[in-house]
C-alpha positions as CSV (number, residue, x, y, z in Angstrom):
1,M,-34.0,26.1,17.3
2,G,-33.5,22.6,18.7
3,K,-30.2,21.6,19.7
4,S,-28.3,19.5,17.3
5,K,-26.6,16.1,18.8
6,I,-22.7,16.2,18.1
7,I,-22.0,12.5,16.8
8,D,-18.9,10.9,17.6
9,P,-17.8,9.1,14.7
10,A,-16.3,6.4,17.0
11,E,-19.1,5.7,18.7
12,I,-20.7,2.4,18.1
13,T,-24.6,2.6,18.2
14,D,-27.4,0.4,17.2
15,E,-27.7,2.1,13.5
16,N,-23.9,1.9,12.6
17,R,-23.5,-1.6,14.4
18,P,-23.9,-3.6,11.0
19,F,-21.7,-1.2,8.9
20,V,-18.8,-1.7,11.8
21,I,-19.3,-5.5,11.8
22,E,-19.1,-5.1,7.5
23,W,-15.9,-2.7,8.1
24,L,-14.1,-5.4,10.3
25,N,-15.1,-8.2,7.6
26,D,-13.4,-6.0,4.8
27,R,-10.2,-5.4,6.8
28,S,-10.2,-8.9,7.6
29,A,-10.2,-10.0,3.9
30,F,-7.7,-7.4,3.2
31,H,-5.1,-8.8,5.8
32,T,-5.9,-12.2,4.8
33,W,-4.9,-11.0,1.1
34,F,-2.0,-9.1,2.2
35,S,-0.7,-11.9,4.3
36,T,-0.9,-13.9,1.2
37,L,1.3,-11.5,-0.6
38,V,4.0,-11.0,2.2
39,T,4.2,-14.7,2.2
40,G,4.8,-15.0,-1.7
41,S,7.0,-12.2,-1.6
42,F,9.0,-14.1,1.2
43,V,9.0,-17.2,-0.8
44,L,10.0,-15.7,-4.1
45,I,13.1,-13.7,-2.5
46,S,14.3,-16.6,-0.6
47,L,14.0,-19.5,-3.6
48,F,14.7,-17.3,-6.3
49,G,16.9,-14.6,-5.4
50,K,20.4,-14.6,-4.3
51,K,21.0,-16.3,-1.0
52,P,21.1,-14.3,2.5
53,N,24.5,-14.3,4.1
54,F,26.8,-12.5,6.4
55,T,29.8,-12.7,4.3
56,E,28.7,-10.2,1.5
57,P,27.0,-7.0,1.8
58,G,24.0,-8.0,-1.1
59,G,23.6,-11.1,1.6
60,V,23.0,-9.0,4.5
61,V,21.0,-6.7,2.8
62,L,18.8,-9.7,1.7
63,F,18.8,-11.2,5.1
64,I,17.4,-7.7,6.4
65,S,14.8,-7.8,3.9
66,L,13.4,-11.7,5.0
67,G,13.5,-10.4,8.5
68,L,11.2,-7.1,7.4
69,L,9.0,-9.2,5.4
70,A,8.7,-11.8,8.4
71,L,7.8,-8.8,10.7
72,S,5.3,-7.5,8.3
73,L,3.7,-11.2,7.9
74,V,3.7,-11.4,11.9
75,A,1.8,-7.6,11.9
76,N,-1.1,-9.2,9.6
77,L,-1.4,-12.0,11.2
78,V,-2.0,-10.1,14.6
79,C,-4.7,-8.0,12.4
80,V,-6.6,-11.3,11.3
81,W,-6.6,-13.0,14.4
82,S,-7.4,-10.0,16.5
83,I,-10.5,-9.0,14.0
84,P,-13.0,-11.9,15.1
85,S,-12.3,-10.7,18.8
86,W,-13.2,-7.2,17.7
87,K,-16.2,-8.4,15.9
88,Y,-17.8,-10.4,18.8
89,R,-17.4,-7.4,21.3
90,V,-18.9,-4.9,18.8
91,S,-21.7,-7.5,18.1
92,A,-22.2,-8.3,21.8
93,N,-22.7,-4.7,22.5
94,T,-19.6,-4.7,25.1
95,I,-17.9,-1.8,23.6
96,N,-19.7,1.3,22.5
97,N,-16.4,3.3,21.2
98,A,-14.4,2.1,18.2
99,L,-11.5,4.4,18.8
100,G,-9.0,1.7,20.3
101,M,-10.2,-0.9,18.0
102,R,-9.6,1.4,14.9
103,R,-6.2,2.7,16.5
104,E,-5.0,-0.9,17.0
105,L,-5.5,-1.9,13.7
106,A,-4.5,1.1,12.0
107,I,-1.1,1.1,13.9
108,T,-0.5,-2.5,13.1
109,A,-1.7,-2.6,9.7
110,W,0.6,0.4,8.8
111,F,3.7,-0.9,10.6
112,G,3.2,-4.3,8.7
113,V,2.8,-2.0,5.3
114,I,5.7,-0.2,6.0
115,C,7.8,-3.5,6.8
116,F,6.9,-5.0,3.8
117,I,7.6,-2.0,1.4
118,C,11.1,-1.8,3.1
119,G,11.5,-5.4,2.6
120,I,10.7,-5.8,-0.7
121,T,13.1,-2.8,-1.5
122,F,16.2,-4.6,0.4
123,G,14.8,-7.5,-1.6
124,F,15.6,-5.8,-4.8
125,I,18.7,-4.1,-3.6
126,G,20.1,-7.2,-2.5
127,N,19.2,-9.1,-5.5
128,T,21.1,-6.8,-7.9
């Protein structure tokens, strides 16, 4: 029996390179959409909700909510801006292991999603 080759799932090969590029295109589309969602939520809370301030507990909660939404937007923009660089590196064959790329995008994306969920939750609490 021949030895079977163990394939590292993070390894970028000539066979899976187009699929990695497609995955990065999908991630870019998601983060662009999510940035739009976060921006819209920020606008809705700041324009149509109560006004954030430091004199009332609800105003402080709204201020925290807007801060969390701003952090979420920054995290999404970091992903959107870093993806073209990753696509270039994958296309130019300058990286052969996608572990760092996947880790960076995952950490930044989850940070953005958690900030968004907390921001929306605080926004609803502050507007009640």
